[in-house]
C-alpha positions as CSV (number, residue, x, y, z in Angstrom):
1,M,0.0,0.0,0.0
2,S,1.4,3.4,-1.0
3,E,2.2,6.0,1.7
4,T,2.0,9.7,1.1
5,V,5.1,11.4,2.4
6,I,4.7,14.9,0.9
7,K,1.5,16.7,0.5
8,V,1.5,20.2,-0.9
9,E,-1.8,22.1,-0.5
10,N,-2.5,25.5,-2.2
11,I,1.1,26.7,-1.6
12,S,1.7,30.3,-2.6
13,K,4.8,32.5,-2.1
14,L,4.7,36.3,-2.4
15,Y,7.9,38.3,-2.7
16,R,8.5,42.0,-2.5
17,L,10.7,43.6,-5.2
18,G,13.1,46.4,-4.6
19,Q,15.4,47.2,-1.7
20,V,15.6,44.8,1.1
21,G,14.1,46.2,4.3
22,R,12.4,49.2,2.6
23,K,9.0,49.9,4.3
24,T,9.0,46.5,5.9
25,L,7.9,47.8,9.3
26,H,5.1,49.7,7.7
27,D,4.0,46.6,5.7
28,D,4.1,44.5,8.9
29,I,2.0,46.9,10.9
30,N,-0.5,47.2,8.0
31,R,-0.7,43.4,7.8
32,W,-1.2,43.2,11.6
33,L,-4.0,45.7,11.5
34,Y,-5.8,43.9,8.8
35,K,-5.4,40.6,10.6
36,I,-6.8,41.7,13.9
37,T,-9.8,43.2,12.2
38,G,-10.4,39.9,10.3
39,K,-9.6,41.2,6.9
40,E,-7.5,39.6,4.2
41,D,-3.8,40.6,3.9
42,P,-3.9,43.6,1.6
43,Y,-0.7,42.7,-0.2
44,L,-2.1,39.4,-1.4
45,K,-4.5,41.3,-3.7
46,I,-1.8,43.5,-5.4
47,G,0.7,40.7,-6.1
48,Q,1.2,40.1,-9.8
49,E,2.1,37.0,-11.8
50,N,5.8,36.2,-12.0
51,D,6.3,37.0,-15.7
52,R,9.8,38.3,-16.3
53,A,9.0,39.4,-19.8
54,K,6.4,42.0,-18.6
55,K,6.8,45.2,-16.7
56,G,4.4,45.2,-13.8
57,D,3.0,48.1,-11.8
58,S,3.2,46.4,-8.4
59,E,6.2,45.9,-6.1
60,Y,4.8,42.5,-5.1
61,V,5.1,39.4,-7.2
62,W,3.9,35.8,-6.8
63,A,6.8,33.4,-7.1
64,L,4.4,30.6,-6.6
65,R,0.6,30.5,-6.8
66,D,-1.8,27.8,-5.6
67,I,0.6,24.7,-6.0
68,N,-1.0,21.3,-5.2
69,F,0.6,17.9,-5.5
70,E,1.4,14.7,-3.5
71,M,4.3,12.3,-3.5
72,Q,4.4,8.6,-2.4
73,R,7.2,6.9,-0.6
74,G,9.9,5.7,-3.1
75,E,8.7,8.0,-5.9
76,V,11.1,10.1,-7.9
77,L,9.5,13.4,-9.1
78,G,11.0,15.7,-11.7
79,I,10.4,19.4,-11.4
80,I,10.9,21.2,-14.8
81,G,10.4,24.7,-16.1
82,R,12.2,27.7,-17.5
83,N,14.5,29.8,-15.3
84,G,12.4,31.9,-13.0
85,A,9.4,29.6,-13.1
86,G,9.5,29.0,-9.3
87,K,11.3,25.7,-9.1
88,S,13.9,26.7,-6.5
89,T,11.4,28.6,-4.4
90,L,9.3,25.5,-4.2
91,L,12.3,23.4,-3.1
92,K,13.2,26.0,-0.5
93,I,9.7,25.7,1.0
94,L,9.8,21.9,1.0
95,S,13.3,22.1,2.6
96,R,11.9,24.5,5.2
97,V,14.4,27.2,4.2
98,T,11.6,29.6,3.7
99,A,7.9,29.6,4.7
100,P,5.0,29.8,2.2
101,T,2.9,33.0,2.2
102,S,-0.2,30.8,2.2
103,G,-1.0,27.1,2.0
104,N,0.3,24.0,3.9
105,V,3.0,21.5,3.4
106,K,2.8,18.1,5.2
107,I,6.1,16.1,5.2
108,K,6.7,12.7,6.8
109,G,10.3,11.8,7.2
110,R,13.8,13.3,7.4
111,I,14.8,15.7,4.5
112,A,18.3,16.2,3.0
113,S,18.5,19.1,0.5
114,L,21.2,20.1,-2.0
115,L,19.9,23.4,-3.3
116,E,23.1,25.2,-4.2
117,V,26.8,24.8,-4.0
118,G,27.9,24.4,-0.4
119,T,24.4,24.3,1.1
120,G,24.8,23.6,4.8
121,F,28.6,23.7,4.8
122,H,30.7,26.0,7.0
123,P,33.5,27.4,4.8
124,D,36.1,27.5,7.5
125,L,35.6,23.9,8.6
126,S,37.4,21.0,6.9
127,G,35.6,18.4,4.7
128,R,35.7,16.0,7.6
129,D,34.2,18.4,10.1
130,N,31.4,19.3,7.6
131,I,30.5,15.7,7.2
132,F,29.9,15.4,10.9
133,L,28.2,18.8,11.1
134,N,25.7,17.8,8.3
135,G,25.1,14.5,9.9
136,A,24.3,16.1,13.2
137,I,21.9,18.5,11.5
138,L,20.1,15.5,10.0
139,G,19.8,14.0,13.5
140,M,22.4,11.2,13.2
141,T,24.7,10.1,15.9
142,K,28.5,10.2,15.7
143,K,28.6,6.5,15.4
144,E,26.2,6.4,12.5
145,I,28.2,9.1,10.7
146,R,31.5,7.2,11.3
147,N,30.0,4.1,9.8
148,K,29.2,6.1,6.6
149,F,32.3,8.2,6.6
150,D,34.5,6.1,4.4
151,A,31.7,5.5,1.8
152,I,31.1,9.3,1.7
153,V,34.7,10.2,1.1
154,D,35.2,7.4,-1.5
155,F,32.1,8.5,-3.4
156,A,33.1,12.2,-3.4
157,G,36.7,11.4,-4.4
158,V,38.2,14.1,-2.2
159,E,40.2,11.9,0.2
160,R,43.4,13.9,-0.3
161,Y,41.6,17.2,0.7
162,I,39.3,15.8,3.5
163,D,41.1,17.8,6.2
164,T,41.3,21.0,4.1
165,P,38.8,23.8,4.8
166,V,36.1,23.6,2.2
167,K,36.5,27.3,1.3
168,R,39.6,26.2,-0.6
169,Y,37.6,23.6,-2.6
170,S,36.7,24.1,-6.2
171,S,32.9,24.3,-7.0
172,G,33.1,20.8,-8.4
173,M,34.7,19.4,-5.2
174,Y,32.1,21.3,-3.1
175,V,29.3,19.6,-5.0
176,R,30.9,16.2,-4.9
177,L,31.2,16.3,-1.1
178,A,27.8,17.9,-0.5
179,F,26.0,15.4,-2.6
180,A,27.9,12.5,-1.1
181,V,26.9,13.6,2.4
182,A,23.3,14.2,1.5
183,A,22.9,10.8,-0.3
184,H,24.8,8.6,2.2
185,L,23.3,9.9,5.5
186,E,20.1,8.1,4.6
187,P,17.4,10.8,4.5
188,D,13.8,9.7,3.9
189,I,13.5,12.5,1.3
190,L,16.3,13.7,-0.9
191,I,15.9,17.1,-2.7
192,V,18.4,17.9,-5.5
193,D,18.4,21.2,-7.4
194,E,20.4,21.9,-10.6
195,V,23.7,21.9,-8.7
196,L,24.8,18.6,-10.4
197,A,25.5,20.6,-13.5
198,V,28.7,21.8,-11.8
199,G,30.1,18.3,-11.7
200,D,31.7,16.5,-14.6
201,A,30.0,13.8,-16.7
202,E,31.4,10.9,-14.7
203,F,30.2,12.3,-11.4
204,Q,26.8,13.2,-12.8
205,K,26.5,9.5,-13.8
206,K,27.4,8.4,-10.3
207,C,24.9,10.8,-8.8
208,L,22.0,9.7,-11.0
209,G,22.8,6.1,-10.3
210,K,22.9,6.8,-6.5
211,M,19.5,8.6,-6.6
212,K,18.0,5.7,-8.6
213,D,19.3,3.2,-6.1
214,A,18.0,5.3,-3.2
215,S,14.5,5.2,-4.7
216,V,14.4,1.6,-6.0
217,Q,16.4,-0.3,-3.4
218,D,15.9,1.8,-0.3
219,G,12.4,3.2,-0.9
220,R,13.5,6.8,-0.5
221,T,11.6,9.7,-2.1
222,V,13.5,12.0,-4.5
223,L,12.7,15.5,-5.9
224,F,14.9,16.3,-8.8
225,V,15.2,19.7,-10.6
226,S,17.1,19.7,-13.9
227,H,17.1,21.3,-17.3
228,N,18.5,18.1,-18.7
229,M,15.4,16.4,-20.1
230,T,17.3,13.2,-20.8
231,A,18.3,12.8,-17.1
232,V,14.8,13.7,-16.0
233,K,13.2,11.0,-18.2
234,S,15.7,8.4,-17.1
235,L,15.4,9.0,-13.4
236,C,11.8,10.1,-12.8
237,S,8.5,8.4,-13.2
238,R,6.5,11.6,-13.0
239,A,7.1,15.3,-13.5
240,I,5.5,18.6,-12.8
241,M,6.1,21.7,-14.9
242,L,6.1,25.2,-13.4
243,D,5.5,28.3,-15.5
244,N,5.5,31.8,-14.1
245,G,4.8,30.4,-10.6
246,F,1.8,28.2,-11.6
247,L,1.8,24.4,-11.8
248,R,0.8,23.8,-15.5
249,I,1.4,20.1,-15.8
250,N,1.4,17.1,-13.4
251,A,1.7,14.0,-15.5
252,N,3.9,11.0,-16.3
253,V,7.4,12.0,-17.2
254,D,7.2,11.4,-21.0
255,G,4.0,13.6,-21.3
256,A,5.4,16.3,-19.0
257,V,8.8,16.5,-20.9
258,S,7.0,16.5,-24.3
259,S,4.7,19.3,-23.2
260,Y,7.7,21.3,-21.8
261,L,9.6,21.0,-25.0
262,K,6.6,22.0,-27.1
263,A,6.0,25.0,-24.9
264,G,9.5,26.3,-25.5
265,S,9.5,25.5,-29.3
266,E,8.4,29.0,-30.3
267,I,11.5,30.4,-28.7
268,A,14.1,27.7,-29.4
269,N,13.0,25.9,-32.6
270,H,11.4,28.8,-34.5
271,K,12.6,32.3,-35.3
272,I,10.8,35.0,-37.2
273,F,12.7,38.2,-37.9
274,A,11.7,41.7,-38.6
275,K,14.4,44.1,-39.9
276,E,17.2,43.2,-37.6
277,L,18.6,40.6,-40.1
278,S,18.0,42.8,-43.2
279,L,21.1,43.8,-45.1
280,V,21.4,45.8,-48.3
281,D,21.0,42.9,-50.7
282,I,19.7,40.0,-48.5
283,E,17.0,39.7,-45.9
284,I,16.4,36.8,-43.5
285,H,12.7,36.2,-42.7
286,E,12.4,32.9,-40.8
287,L,14.3,29.9,-39.4
288,K,12.7,26.8,-38.1
289,I,13.8,23.3,-37.3
290,Y,11.4,20.4,-36.7
291,P,10.9,16.6,-37.1
292,A,10.3,15.8,-40.8
293,G,6.6,15.5,-41.7
294,K,5.5,17.0,-38.3
295,Q,4.6,20.3,-36.8
296,I,7.0,22.9,-35.3
297,T,5.4,22.3,-31.9
298,D,6.2,18.5,-31.9
299,A,9.2,17.3,-29.9
300,I,12.2,16.0,-31.8
301,I,12.7,12.3,-30.9
302,E,16.1,10.6,-31.3
303,G,16.3,8.7,-34.6
304,E,13.8,11.0,-36.5
305,E,14.7,12.8,-39.7
306,I,14.9,16.6,-39.1
307,E,14.2,19.5,-41.4
308,F,15.9,22.9,-41.1
309,L,14.2,25.7,-43.1
310,T,15.6,29.1,-43.9
311,R,13.3,31.6,-45.6
312,L,15.0,34.7,-47.1
313,T,14.8,37.2,-49.9
314,V,17.7,38.3,-52.2
315,H,17.4,41.9,-53.7
316,N,19.1,43.7,-56.5
317,N,19.9,40.6,-58.5
318,A,22.7,39.9,-56.1
319,S,22.1,36.1,-55.6
320,E,25.5,35.1,-57.0
321,K,27.3,37.2,-54.4
322,Y,26.0,35.4,-51.4
323,H,25.8,32.1,-49.6
324,I,25.0,31.0,-46.1
325,T,27.1,28.7,-43.9
326,Y,25.9,27.2,-40.6
327,Q,27.9,25.9,-37.7
328,M,26.4,23.3,-35.3
329,Y,27.4,23.4,-31.6
330,N,26.8,21.0,-28.8
331,E,25.8,21.8,-25.2
332,T,29.4,22.4,-24.1
333,G,30.0,25.0,-26.8
334,D,32.1,22.8,-29.1
335,V,31.5,23.1,-32.8
336,I,30.7,19.6,-34.2
337,F,30.4,20.4,-37.9
338,S,29.5,23.1,-40.4
339,F,27.2,22.9,-43.4
340,S,26.2,25.1,-46.4
341,H,23.8,24.9,-49.3
342,V,26.5,25.6,-51.8
343,R,28.4,22.4,-50.9
344,D,25.5,20.4,-52.3
345,G,25.2,22.5,-55.4
346,I,22.2,24.6,-54.2
347,N,22.6,28.3,-54.9
348,L,20.5,31.3,-53.9
349,K,18.1,32.8,-56.4
350,N,16.9,36.4,-56.8
351,G,13.7,37.0,-54.9
352,T,12.3,34.6,-52.3
353,N,14.2,31.5,-51.2
354,E,13.2,28.6,-49.0
355,L,16.3,26.5,-48.2
356,T,15.6,23.2,-46.5
357,C,18.4,21.1,-45.1
358,R,17.4,17.5,-44.1
359,F,19.4,15.8,-41.4
360,P,19.1,12.0,-41.5
361,G,17.5,9.9,-38.8
362,K,19.9,8.1,-36.4
363,F,22.4,10.9,-36.6
364,F,22.1,13.2,-33.6
365,N,22.5,12.0,-30.0
366,T,20.0,13.2,-27.4
367,G,20.7,16.6,-26.0
368,S,20.6,20.3,-27.0
369,F,22.2,21.8,-30.1
370,Y,22.8,25.4,-31.2
371,I,23.2,26.8,-34.7
372,T,25.3,29.8,-35.7
373,M,24.6,31.5,-39.0
374,L,27.2,33.1,-41.3
375,I,26.3,35.2,-44.3
376,V,29.2,35.2,-46.7
377,R,29.8,37.6,-49.6
378,N,32.0,36.7,-52.6
379,D,33.0,33.4,-50.9
380,T,35.5,35.0,-48.6
381,E,33.9,38.0,-46.7
382,V,31.7,37.2,-43.7
383,I,29.3,40.1,-43.5
384,L,27.1,38.7,-40.7
385,R,27.7,36.2,-37.9
386,E,24.8,35.4,-35.6
387,K,25.8,33.0,-32.8
388,D,23.2,30.6,-31.4
389,I,20.6,32.0,-33.7
390,I,18.4,29.0,-33.2
391,S,18.5,25.9,-31.0
392,F,16.7,22.6,-30.7
393,T,16.6,19.7,-28.2
394,I,16.5,16.0,-29.1
395,I,14.9,13.6,-26.5
396,D,15.6,9.9,-26.3
397,A,13.0,7.5,-27.8
398,A,13.8,4.7,-25.3
399,K,16.3,4.0,-22.6
400,E,19.1,1.7,-23.7
401,P,20.1,-1.1,-21.4
402,G,23.6,-0.7,-20.0
403,S,24.0,2.9,-21.0
404,W,24.0,6.1,-18.9
405,F,20.3,7.1,-18.7
406,G,19.9,6.1,-22.4
407,K,22.6,8.5,-23.7
408,S,25.7,7.3,-25.6
409,V,29.0,9.3,-25.4
410,G,29.3,12.2,-27.8
411,S,27.0,14.6,-29.6
412,L,26.4,12.4,-32.6
413,K,25.0,8.9,-32.8
414,P,25.1,7.9,-36.5
415,S,24.0,4.5,-37.6
416,F,26.7,2.4,-39.3
417,T,26.7,-0.7,-41.5
418,W,28.6,-3.6,-39.8
419,V,29.9,-6.6,-41.6
420,N,31.3,-9.7,-40.0
421,D,32.9,-11.9,-42.7
């Protein structure tokens, strides 16, 4: 029988913008007067939606608004959303770092949180002392911590520096030790924010494996925030998506990730230009990249053929002067290849052009990719270079047995023909 360990009921969090401490006494007295007269908090009425793209007229903003969900013991929940959507605020409330403005949170069990680099560490204490300090905060005895000490140090890989003050650690070493402590001191609920992005690929793999073992083998509950959709799909069974402080989606992980990618496609996969990419003889109107035969709002699945469309106009009979070259970059900023229409014998024509480049299926690995555009005149002169002009994300179709959450090494994953004579 399932057991509910986290129950979030109508959680909202209101923040005040501007200078810290400005008019706080006035606001507190005003709130108190309204409360003793049985009236609603006046600042709850003027708070505005947390939309960074809009200029509001109120100094109060809702970081979270009416959030409701439950988690069962042993469940792994992914929390996804754009930057500023309210993910970290929600985790801070669940970790009891901050209190909600309204609503209730019911939690059953001991929580360990990893919200940012060095959370809960004292910079002047050594790694050894911080392990015991964190264990004590979690309510463990010295004997229990000693029994776990060697495993923590081995997992973190910082044995040589264990007696060095952690303020001298690199950010990667900080995260290694902080995660090792949080994961090995046996909390009932483990909360992990995006901090794992600081670590290297090998350590991220170890962390994901450790969280999966904590859920499957030990029955612990895990909340995992990440912008890496591949990791979310591998680790989580369910996900919620936050947007401007509201809970928009609460569904199985495949459905939630697909909806999240679709929601961002107008920004990442599709660009429509006004006059900012208009030169004397050439004008770029539109770029879009999408799975072949599908809509721009459809998620791109690993193994699918992809189409990349460039719509432009050439003026003044200048088509022979120009061509366009693209550079493809991976998530770490490394260029993986360049491509151009002229290499395949396709030239620009005067008037409207719609260039379509088709990438074969079974070519890209899962992950995010970024395209830089170069407009070249007379084959040698680069007259415009727009970095990261468009991007797209490929999600895995299925998890591969024996691989790191379904992802092979590298940015490309071409299909080869093998012969065994």
